[in-house]
C-alpha positions, 0 to 999 in steps of 0.5 A: 076611508078615515081610521079609527087610531088606536096605535097609541096616544102620541097621534093625538092632533093639538086643540083649536086653543092650542093652534090659537096659543102657538099664533099668539105666543111671546118667545125669545131665545131659550138658549139665553133663558129668554123665552118667557113662554117656555120659562112659564111652562117649566115653572108651572111644571115644576109647581104641579109636580111638587120640585124646584124646577123644570126643564123643556125637552124635545121628547120624553125619550130626550128626558130620560136620557138627560136624567141619565146623564145628569145622575149618573157616571160612565161605568155605573149601574142602574136599577130598572125593570126588565120592560121599562121604556128606558131599556126597551124603547130608547135605542141603546141610549143608557149604553151610547150616551151615559156609559152605563149598565142596566142591572134588569129586575123582572117585575109584575104589573111594572113592579120590581120586588123590593127585596130584588132592588135591596139585593140589586144594589152593589156593595162597595168595592173596586171591583163592582160598578157604583149603582147610581140610580133606581128607575121606576115608570108610572104608569108602566107601558109594556105592563099594560099601562099599570099604575104603581100604587103610592105604597110601593113607590114609599117602600122603594123610596124608602129603601133609595133613602137608605142607602143615598141613591137617587130615584128617577121617574119615568112618568110620561103618562104620570097624569093618567097614574093620578087620575087612577089613584085620585091623588095629584101628581104631586103625590106620586112625584113626591117619591122621586127625585126627578121626573119625567112627564110628556105633553105629546100623548094624552095631553095632546100637544104636538110634541115636548116633555118636562124634566123636574128635579132639584134646582141643581139638578136641572142646572146640569141637566141643561148642559146636558140636554146641549150635549144631546143636541136639544138647545132650544131657541124660539120654543115658545110656540110649542111651549104654549101648548104645554101651558094650555095642556096642564090647564085644560087637559089633566082632568079630561084623561078620565075620558081615555080610561072610560074608553079603555074600559068599555073596549075591555067589557068587550074584548074579556068575553071573547075566547080567542083573548086574554086581556087584562083590565086596565088602570089606564087608557092601554089595553093589553091583549094576549092572543090564544090562537095559532095566530100572529098579531101582525096578521090581527093588524093588517085585518083590522086596517082593512076594515079602518081600525089601526092598533100595534103590537108589544110582541107576536102573541100580544095586541095593545089598544090605546085610547085617546081624546081623538077617538070618541065613544062612537068611535069605541063602538065601531072598532068593537065591530071591526074586531067581532068581524075580523075575529069570526074570520080569523078563528 
């Protein structure tokens, strides 16, 4: 039995055009800066985001960790939202790799209150850690794919300029945010000093992410990537997919948002759920009855639907290119059937 897989947009398969691009990619040794396909991808990514330079990394987590290593020193403090990906899903990397401590701020829809950020910035003094970085996440995964408004990002950016603190944007799904806001990704990225974005989610590449920022920052980030074991050789075979993604796969993300809204319109009328209207392709669904998320997930799977959860009380559905509109209709039928059994 084939599954309708709504666990994540990371399950997407590369397109036929990507597979052909992999086969014919011109390659060289990226360790010597001699892979022309990687070089072109890095330049293209930087141009699209409005930054000076780019660095190809194997994953979004590596991109974020390289950014932390580059912007901070051991013993520094980093301000970030309490449910951010860097804090929640990167295996303690900020402590283990960079030796920095988090200053966590509870946000609403992924947004830390501006005044709370202001208060979190440490004064200078021998007993305080140095506040060396502010991290934002757009879209925000655990907030249900919520998009940070441009006005909010501008406020955080202006505050950071007052204190000469750089901003790193975990923009794993920045192009989803751009589609929602009806702006270019460059308009979002201008309010951050460095940006990481993923090729392997809605853009459907088999692997890879980009870190972009100032030229000097990227030069140092390349050294930090090496420290983490991320030095690459003939990586053009996968970078070729990224070029196709940036040229062909961004605009189609709007379809994923449409699929998520169709599913939302169905789920919002079910009394056992409390579902938030999605900005993008992630649905966050709170369970209102005395059943755990794992029980729903097990039943869904029996009927051919895969999903995941944020916690015991919260389901997550993520739409993507490999789930069709017809699949969404089938998923609705499975969810209805399971909920009748569970209620």
